C-alpha positions in Angstrom: 6.9 17.6 -1.1 5.5 14.6 0.7 7.8 11.7 1.0 6.5 8.2 1.7 8.9 5.4 2.5 8.0 1.7 2.4 9.7 -1.2 4.0 9.1 -4.8 4.8 9.0 -6.4 1.3 10.9 -9.6 0.6 10.7 -13.2 -0.6 8.4 -15.7 1.0 6.9 -19.1 0.1 3.3 -19.4 -0.7 1.2 -19.5 2.4 3.6 -17.3 4.3 3.1 -13.8 5.7 4.7 -10.4 5.3 4.1 -7.0 6.8 4.7 -3.8 4.8 5.2 -0.5 6.5 4.9 3.0 5.2 6.0 6.2 7.0 5.9 9.8 5.9 8.7 12.4 6.2 7.7 14.7 9.1 9.6 17.5 7.4 6.9 17.6 4.8 4.2 18.4 7.4 2.1 15.6 6.0 0.3 13.5 8.6 -1.7 10.4 8.1 -4.7 11.6 10.0 -5.2 14.3 7.4 -5.6 11.9 4.5 -6.7 8.5 3.4 -3.8 6.1 2.9 -3.4 3.0 0.8 -1.4 0.4 -1.0 -1.1 -0.3 -4.7 0.7 -3.1 -6.4 2.0 -3.7 -9.9 3.3 -6.9 -11.4 5.2 -7.0 -14.7 2.8 -6.7 -17.6 -0.2 -5.9 -15.3 -2.1 -2.8 -14.3 -1.4 -0.8 -11.2 -4.1 -1.9 -8.8 -5.4 -0.4 -5.5 -5.0 -3.3 -3.1 -6.3 -1.6 0.1 -7.0 1.8 1.6 -7.9 3.2 5.0 -9.7 6.4 5.9 -9.3 8.6 9.0 -12.4 7.1 10.5 -11.0 3.6 10.1 -13.1 2.4 7.2 -11.3 0.2 4.8 -11.3 -1.0 1.2 -9.8 -4.2 -0.1 -9.5 -5.5 -3.6 -11.5 -8.7 -4.1 -8.3 -10.7 -4.7 -6.9 -9.9 -1.3 -10.0 -9.7 0.9 -9.8 -12.0 3.9 -6.0 -12.3 3.5 -4.7 -8.8 3.8 -5.3 -6.3 6.6 -4.5 -2.6 6.5 -3.9 -0.7 9.7 -2.7 2.8 10.7 -0.8 4.2 13.6 -1.3 8.0 13.6 1.0 8.5 16.5 3.9 7.0 14.5 2.6 8.5 11.2 2.7 5.0 9.8 0.4 2.7 7.8 0.8 -1.1 7.5 -0.3 -3.9 5.2 -0.4 -7.2 6.9 -0.4 -9.9 4.2 -1.3 -13.5 5.2 -1.8 -16.6 3.1 0.4 -15.1 0.4 -0.1 -16.6 -3.1 2.2 -16.6 -6.1 -0.1 -14.1 -7.8 0.6 -11.6 -5.0 4.1 -11.1 -6.4 4.5 -7.5 -7.3 6.0 -4.2 -6.4 3.9 -2.7 -3.6 3.5 1.1 -3.3 2.3 3.1 -0.4 0.2 6.0 -1.6 -2.0 8.9 -0.5 -4.4 10.9 -2.6 -3.2 14.5 -3.2 -6.8 15.7 -2.4 -6.9 13.5 0.7 -9.7 11.2 -0.3 -10.1 10.3 -4.0 -8.8 6.9 -5.1 -8.3 5.6 -8.6 -8.5 1.8 -8.3 -6.6 0.9 -11.4 -4.1 2.6 -13.8 -1.7 1.5 -16.5 1.3 2.5 -14.3 1.8 3.4 -10.7 3.2 6.8 -10.1 0.4 9.1 -11.5 0.3 12.7 -10.3 -3.1 12.3 -8.5 -1.3 10.5 -5.6 1.8 10.9 -3.4 3.8 7.7 -3.8 6.5 5.8 -2.1 9.4 4.3 -4.0 7.9 0.8 -3.9 9.0 -2.5 -2.3 9.2 -5.8 -4.0 7.2 -8.8 -2.7 8.0 -12.1 -4.2 6.0 -15.2 -3.4 7.3 -18.6 -4.6 5.5 -21.9 -4.9 
């Protein structure tokens, strides 16, 4: 089974920056250049939202709410994907999940809960933005 591991969450004041990282267990044989990769987030009482994704050709997707502030990048040599978050806002507070579609390319942009079987998921990392 593919194991994705996030790191880099934490607490920051509004206007600050954080970088989230996601790596995959090499024992699983999963490599990031075989699949699109992305980040979801879910705040209490809210849907699980696809924040950003990146494909093997470098094309990216960003949710409207983060466009211009967040940047996704990938380092295939390190089997890692990153989410650079700038100009953080209180509304960015959520648990952020690294994910990869099980079929390699199909994204579901919203769901009631993160963790659905159509993706591989990391365990989540908390991001808290205070005013």
